[in-house]
N, C-alpha and C positions, 0 to 999 in steps of 0.2 A: 329400530331407529326409523324415523318417518322418511319416506322416499325423498323429500326436498332436501333434509340434511344429508343423506347418503349420496346424493348426486354428484358432488364435486370429487369425492373420493372415487366414485365409479369412473367418472370421466378421466381422472388422472391414471387409474390403472389401465383403461382402455388406449389412452393417447401414449403412454410411456412403456408399454409391455409389448415384447414380440408377439405373444398370443393376440393382442388388441390389433397390432399391424397386420398379421395373417387374416384375421376376420374381417378388418376392413377392405382388404383387397378382395377376398372371396364373397362378401356379403353386402358391401357398401357401408358408409359410416353410420347411417340411421339403424339399419339392421343389428350391425355389431354392437351399438349402444344398447339397443333394446335387449338382446342377450346377455350382454355384462349386467344389466340391471336386473334382469329375470332369475338367472342362474348364479347360484353361490359358487365363486371362483376364488380359490384360497391363495395364499402369498406365494407358495412355492410354484405355482401354476404361471405367477406373474414375475418370477426372479430374472429372466431374461430381458434386459432392456431392449426397447425398439431400435432395431438397426437393420435398415432393409440392405445394407451391403454386408450384413452379418449372416450368422448360421441359424439355424431353427432346429432345435433338439426334437427328438422324437415325442417326448412329454408333451411338448407344447402342440406339435402336430396332432398327436393323439387327442387332446383336449380340444383342439379346433374342430376336427372331425365329429367328435361328439356334441358339440354344440351345434353345428350345422345340421347334424341328423336330428337332434331334438328339435329345431326350429322345422324341419320338415314334418316331423310327426305332429306337431300342434297344427300345421296346416291342414294335415289328413284328418284330426280329430276334434272337431269343433268344442265338444264339452271338455277336452283337455285344455283347449286354449282358453276357454272361458274360465276355467279354474286357475290356471296360470295367471291370467289377467287379474282376477280377483286378488291373488297374492300381491302381485306388482302392485296394485292400488293400494294395499295394505302396508307396503314397505317390507314385504317378506319375500326372502329369495327361495328358489326351487333348489333343493338338494338332489342332483340328478344322480340316482343310485345305478341303474343300469337299463341298457336297451336290449331287446330280444330280436333275433334273426333266425327264419325257419330256411332249412335248406334241404336238398334231396340225396339221400346216399343211395345211388344206383348208378348202373352203366350207360345211362341215356340222357346224360346231362349236357349234350352238346359241347361247345368249347369250354364249358365251365368245368373245374375239377368237381370231383363227386363229394357230396357231403359238406362236412364243415369246413374241409380244406379249402372251399369256395372263398370263405371269410377269413379262415386262418392265415392264408398267404398275405393277406392285407395287415392284420391285426398283430402278428408276431413281430414283423418288422418295426412297428410302431411301438413296440415295448410291452405288448400283452403276452401272457403266458397262460396256459390252462392250469386253473386252481382247484378244479373240481369236476368230476364226471357224474352225471345223474341220469340213471336208466329211468325211462318213462315208458313202462311195458304197456300199460293201457293204450297208449297211443302208438305202440311200435316204433317209436322214437328214442333219441338218445340226447341229452343236453350237456353241453361244456360251459363252464363259466370261465372267461377270460378276463383276468384280472392284470392291471398295469403294475409291472415289476417295479417302477421308479417311485410310484405314489400311489399305493393300491386303495388308500381310503379317501382319496381325493379326485381320482378320475373314474367316472362310471365305467362299470364293468359291462362286457358283452355276454349275454346268454345266447348261445347258438346251438340250435337243436337241429337234427338231421333225422329225416324220416326213412326207413329202411324198407324199400320198396320190395325187397325179396319175401318179405314177411306177409304181403298181401297176395291177393289172387292173380292169376295170369292175365285176366281182363283188365285189372287195375294197372298192371305193369305196362300192358299195351297202351292205356290211356295215358299213362305218365310219360312214356316214350313219345307219343303223338304230340304231347303239348309241350315238353321242354327238350326234346330231342334236337331241335334246331338253335338251343339257345347259343346266344353271341357272347363272348367276353369282352367287357368294357376295359379291361386293363390293358392299355397300349404296351407295346415293347419299351418305349421311354420310361411310362410310369413303373414297369418291372424293375428297370435298371436303377431308379430313384430308390425303390423299396430296398433293393439289393445293397445300394449305397447306405441306407439307414441301418439296415442289419449288421454292416461291417462297422460303420463309425458312429452310429447313434445321431448324426446331424446331417442335414443338407442345407444348401444356400437358402436364403429368403426367396429368391426368385424361383428356385426349383420348388419350394414348398408351396408357393401360391398356384404354381402349375399342377403340381400334383394333387392338391386338396380337392379340386372339382372332380378328377377323374376318380378319386376314392369315393367320392360321394355317389358317383353314377353306379359304382358296384352294388350298391344298397337299393336296388330298385328291380325292375321286371326286364328280364333279357331274353324272353321269348314273345312269340305273337300271341294273338288272341286264342283262348281255348275254344274247342268246339262245344257245343251245348251237350251233346251225346256224352263225351269224354268228361265234361263237368259233372253230370249226373252219376257217372260211373265212380269218379273219383269221390264225390260227396257221399255216396252211400257207404263206402269203405272207411274213408278218412276225410273228416271235415278240415283237418289240417292241411292235406294235400290239395283239397279244392281251393283253400285260401291261398296257397302258394300258386295254384294255377292262375289267380288273377292278380296278386300281389307281389309275387316273386320274393325277392331278398330284401324287401323293404322292411323298415321297423315294423315288426309285429306289435309291440308296445314299448313305451317308454315310462319310467317310474320315478316317481317323487318319494325321497324318504322322509317320513314325517314321525313326529313324536308320539302321536296317539291316532292309531288308525281307526279306533272306535270313535273317536269325535270326528274326525274326517268324514268318515262314512255317514255318520248322523248328520252332519252339516250339509253335505252334498246330497243327500236325499231330501233334507228340507228344502232345498233350492230345486227340486224337481228334477235333478239329474240322473241318468239312468244307471244306479249302481247295480253291482253283484250283489245277490242277496245275502251272501255269507262271507265270512272271512276266513281265509285259510291260514293255519297255524301249524308250524314245522314240528316235527317230532320232539325236537328240544325245547319248544316253547318260546325260543329266542327270536323267530322270524315270523311276522304276520303280514299277509298279503290281501289285498281287495282291489277292485277295479271298476271303472265304469264300463258298460257294455260297448261292444264294438260299435263304431260308426258305420252306418250303411252308405255304400258307394255304389256309383253306375259304372259297369264295367261292359265293354263290347266281347261279345263272343260270336263264333261261327254257327250259323244254322245248317240244317241238312243240305242246303242248296248251296253253302259256302258263302252265303251273304252274311253281313254283319248285323248283329241285333244287340240291342243293349239291355242288359239285365242289373237288377239292383241284389247286391252280395254283401257279405260282411267285409269291412275293411280293418283298420287298426284300431288300437284302443289305448287308453290312458290307465297307468296302474299306480298304486300306493303301497308303500311298504314300511314297515316298522322293524328296527333291528336293535336287540339288546346287546350288552357287552360281554364277552367271554374273559374270564380270569385265567391267565397262564399259570398252570399248577408250579411251574418250575421257577418263575420269576415274580409271580404275583401281580403282573402287569395286566391291566384290562385293555382289551382291544374289541372293537366293534366286530361282531360276528357278520361276516361278509359271505358266508356260505348261502347256498340255495337249499331246497327241499324238494324231492322228486314229487312227493305227494301235493304240495303246494303248487308246483308248476303245472301238473296235470289238471288241477282244479283250475287254475287261473287260464290254462289255454282253451277252456270252454267258451271263454268270451267271443271267440270267432267262430264258434260251431254254427250258429245262426241257423238258417233253414235252406230250403231249395231256393235257387235263383227266381226272383219273381219277374 
């Protein structure tokens, strides 16, 4: 459908839904409209009518969080934003499949819970649950897929990985402790109370939802001070993934568009001169295929040997593409989209942020 023909319907969904109302408060009218036009938002996510005196469900708040984080990823990844702008201009919507977060499993995470629990404490009250655990042995990490229990095929999943510090050298562990040992927790007591309320009843008031959402967004960022250059090099030598965490924290490592033909998308993006991954990762079942843009380069501050701040060029986040086929339920014969992940695929995709030494 051409964008001009779709616009009135999109405006109606934005103006008449509780999801649209929450996003307008969080982001402003123009940005909320932009995201409603860019991301495919299905009817069930719009079923709650706009009512600022009413309640907001965990489903709506989960979708709002996803859309705000997606927007943040586009700001961080210019190639991803350019791709999405191309689709928007063509009247095609992004099917937001999943976002990825990296965490640290170790005893030196400061005020933050260790490992995936730092994110799970937010996702579970919003209605997400662990749908799969994926060992990532080459990276000394474990991944968990969090899928929304109320609308698993409509709300983007979270792929939350944790890096197991004890599997690395003592020097690496000291560098991790130096870097994230002073992490602060952005989740306030008031926000924790609202998450508890969501866990118990599944809803909170509109006013509370608009207060909680910005706090949740802050949880997906950097919660420690600048890494030292020496510690960064120690981390990079053993784990490019931990080196990435040292500068980017719990920010979206990548966000993913679900596309029909990943081969066609890859060819089209290469023809436009965008920096694509050289190969396509194919799951062991053959049903899930993934590729990505190479990570954006970003400028980050580090501490030099004298304690002063210096700026270095390091890998940032990236934008990913995924194709999923359908599974047939042997018992019912029903076809369902294969929402699973694949450990080999994930380890291949993670190389997008391996980069090189800080320049």
